C-alpha positions in Angstrom: -5.0 -12.4 -7.1 -7.4 -14.3 -4.8 -4.6 -14.8 -2.2 -3.0 -11.4 -2.6 -3.7 -8.7 0.0 -2.5 -5.9 -2.3 -0.8 -5.1 -5.5 1.5 -2.7 -7.2 0.7 -1.6 -10.7 3.5 -0.1 -12.8 2.0 1.8 -15.7 3.9 3.5 -18.4 2.2 6.6 -19.7 1.0 6.5 -23.3 -0.4 9.8 -24.6 -1.7 10.8 -21.1 -3.2 7.3 -20.5 -2.4 3.6 -20.1 -2.4 0.8 -22.6 -5.5 -1.2 -23.4 -3.8 -4.5 -22.5 -3.4 -3.3 -18.9 -7.1 -2.4 -18.8 -7.9 -5.8 -20.2 -5.8 -7.5 -17.5 -7.4 -5.4 -14.8 -10.8 -6.3 -16.0 -10.0 -10.1 -15.7 -10.2 -10.2 -11.9 -13.2 -8.4 -10.6 -14.5 -10.1 -7.4 -10.9 -10.8 -6.3 -10.1 -7.0 -6.0 -12.8 -6.0 -3.5 -11.4 -4.2 -0.5 -7.7 -4.8 -1.5 -5.0 -2.2 -1.5 -3.3 -1.0 -4.6 -0.3 1.3 -5.2 0.3 2.8 -8.6 3.8 3.6 -10.1 3.8 5.9 -13.0 6.6 5.7 -15.6 7.4 8.2 -18.3 10.3 9.1 -20.5 9.3 12.7 -20.0 9.4 15.1 -17.1 6.0 14.3 -15.5 6.8 10.7 -14.5 3.5 9.2 -15.4 1.4 11.6 -13.3 -1.3 11.7 -15.9 -1.6 7.9 -16.1 -2.0 7.7 -12.4 -4.8 10.4 -12.6 -6.5 8.3 -15.3 -6.3 5.1 -13.3 -7.7 6.3 -10.0 -11.4 6.2 -11.0 -10.8 2.7 -12.6 -9.3 1.4 -9.3 -12.3 2.6 -7.4 -14.7 1.0 -9.9 -12.9 -2.3 -9.5 -13.2 -2.2 -5.7 -9.5 -1.6 -5.1 -8.4 0.9 -2.4 -5.6 3.2 -3.6 -2.9 4.1 -1.1 -2.0 7.7 -0.4 1.4 7.6 -2.0 2.4 7.1 -5.7 5.8 6.8 -7.2 6.5 8.7 -10.4 9.6 7.8 -12.4 10.3 10.8 -14.6 12.9 10.4 -17.4 12.9 6.7 -16.5 15.7 6.0 -18.9 18.0 7.8 -16.4 16.7 6.0 -13.3 17.8 2.5 -13.9 20.9 0.8 -15.3 20.9 -1.9 -18.1 20.4 -4.6 -15.4 17.3 -2.9 -14.1 18.9 -1.6 -10.8 17.7 1.7 -9.5 20.6 4.1 -9.8 18.8 7.4 -8.9 19.1 7.6 -5.1 16.4 10.2 -4.7 13.8 7.5 -5.4 14.8 5.2 -2.5 13.0 7.3 0.2 9.9 7.6 -2.1 9.7 3.9 -2.8 10.2 3.1 0.9 7.3 5.4 1.9 5.2 3.9 -0.9 5.8 0.3 0.2 5.3 1.0 3.9 1.9 2.6 3.1 1.0 -0.3 0.8 1.8 -2.9 3.5 0.0 -1.0 6.2 -3.1 -0.7 4.0 -3.0 -4.3 2.8 -2.8 -5.6 6.4 -5.6 -3.3 7.6 -7.9 -4.3 4.8 -7.1 -8.0 5.3 -8.1 -7.6 8.9 -11.3 -5.9 7.8 -12.2 -8.6 5.2 -11.6 -11.4 7.7 -13.2 -9.8 10.8 -15.8 -7.2 10.0 -18.9 -8.3 8.2 -20.4 -5.9 5.6 
């Protein structure tokens, strides 16, 4: 995490929240997160695509010092989006994922420049 400029968190929704193991992992790197970009991907077997897990994670990301990007990806009925090999088979997600990744890369590069060149 120390060398990373950003990260993607893929979080399945469990009863409107995320699992405790994910929280534990997030809490294991604190100083390494400061002023780094994060994008959140919500995953759900139901129709809301992890929207509620993303809502619950946003204040945690801020507390950890991570900067959330403006776009999320929500995989609704995830069992219908991927084949058995894990390939994305639902073409409507391609544009969303592309937008998400472009924003994450831009934010990661911008924040890296800031960390390296602008003193606090």
